[in-house]
Each structure stands twice: as structure tokens, then as C-alpha cells.
N, C-alpha and C positions, 0 to 999 in steps of 0.2 A: 224354346218354349218356356214360359214363366211357370214357376211352381205355383200350386193352387192359391196360397195366401197372397203372393204378389199379383197373380192373375186377377184376384178379387179387387185389389187396389187399382189395377189397370182398367178393369171393366167398369168400376164405379169409384173413380178417384175421390178421396176425401180431401177436403180443404183446397180444391182446385178453384182458381179464379182470383179476382182482385181482392185486396184487403184495405178498404178505406181506413184511414187513420194509422196506417203502418208506421211504426217508429224506426224500424230497421229493415233494410233491403239488401239482399245479396244477389249477385248474378254470377253464373259460371257457364262455361261452354266447353265442348270438346270439338275443336275445329276439324279433327280428322273425320268425324262423321256428321257434324252439323247440329249435335244436341245443344240446346240452349235452355237454361233454367233461371227463373227469377224466384227467389224465396223471400216472402215478406212476413215480418213479425210485428205484432203489436205487444209491446212490453209495458207492463204497469207494475209498480212496486217491486221491480227487479225480477219479475217472473214473466214468462211467455204466456200472455193471456189468449192469444190467437195466432195461428200460423196459416199461411196460404201460399200457393205456388201457381206459376204459369210455366208450362214447358212446351217446347217444340223439340221433339226428339223421339227416340225409340220407346218402345213399350216399357223397357226396364227403367229408364230414367223417370218416366211418368209414374210407374208403380212405386218406385223407391221414394220419389219426392212425396207421394201421397202418404206412404208409411211413415216417413220422417216427420212431415208436417203434423200428422196426427199425434205422433209420439212426443213432440216438443211442447205441446200445450200443458201448462202447469209447472214446467221446469224452471228453475232459477237460471239466470244467464250463465253461471258457472256450469251447472248441470247440462245446459244446452251445448255449451262449448265442448264439454267432455263426452257428449253423446257418441257412442261407438257405432257409427253407421254400418261398418262392415259386420259387426256382431249382430246388429239388428236385422240386416239382410240375411245373414247366415241362419238366424232363427226363423226367418220367413221362408227358408228353402234355398236361399242363395241366388246369385245372379246367374242367368243362363250362359252357356258358352258363347263367347264373342261379345258379351255385354258386361264384362268385368269392369269396364270404365264407369259404369253408371253410378255406383256408390260414391266414387271419387268426385264426380260432377256435383252430386247432391251435397257432399261434405264441403266442397269448396264454396258453394253458394251459402251454406250455413255459416261457415267461418267468416266470409265476407260480410254477411248480414250482421254478425257480432263484432265486426271491426278487428278481426284477428287474421293473421297470415295463415295460409294453409298450404 
């Protein structure tokens, strides 16, 4: 079961959908369970102007992608690359048992979108 803050992101995902004009795209998956995530960013002037995601996966991946996409907006590319997804998820109540992989899937998509190895 998702903690309340993550549950709110799952029930009403923020930034879900396509992002016309995306300048950066990352994709990550967890083949063990079938989770698949695309994270798209529109970067202008070295800052994330807009972030969006599409996910096929568990509730935790969807909720965490929503939380991260919302958190990315306004960050510089360096700040986005340094975003501590695990801490962000912990502050939101943590990933539920059995869903510990979800922050990693989101982090890998973010790093790929930024052209960095993860």
C-alpha cells in the first residue's frame, strides 16, 4: 500500500502524458516485473521548464514518476542530475514493501534523459 502522499500522486498523477517539444527523453524499465517509464523534459536556458512522463507499471512507479516530474520543474540540469530520488521518496513516506525497485526505475529514466550513465 502506498503512503498517503504517494497515493495522492498515483490517484491524480501530475505531469502524466506527452510533452510536445521535449528536448530530452529518457526510458527505463524493470524487466523482472514489466515496469516501463518514459520521462520527457523541455529544457530552456539550462533549466527544466517542463517535465512529463508515461508509465506502464505498478502504482509505485507511476506515483514516484509523478512526484519526480513535478519536482524537476525549475531545476538547472545539474540540480536535476543531482536530484536524490530516494530521499524524495523517503520524504513522501517511502516505497512500499516489494516496490523498492520503483525509485531506481525513475532515477535511471532521469539520468538517461540527461545523457548521463546511471
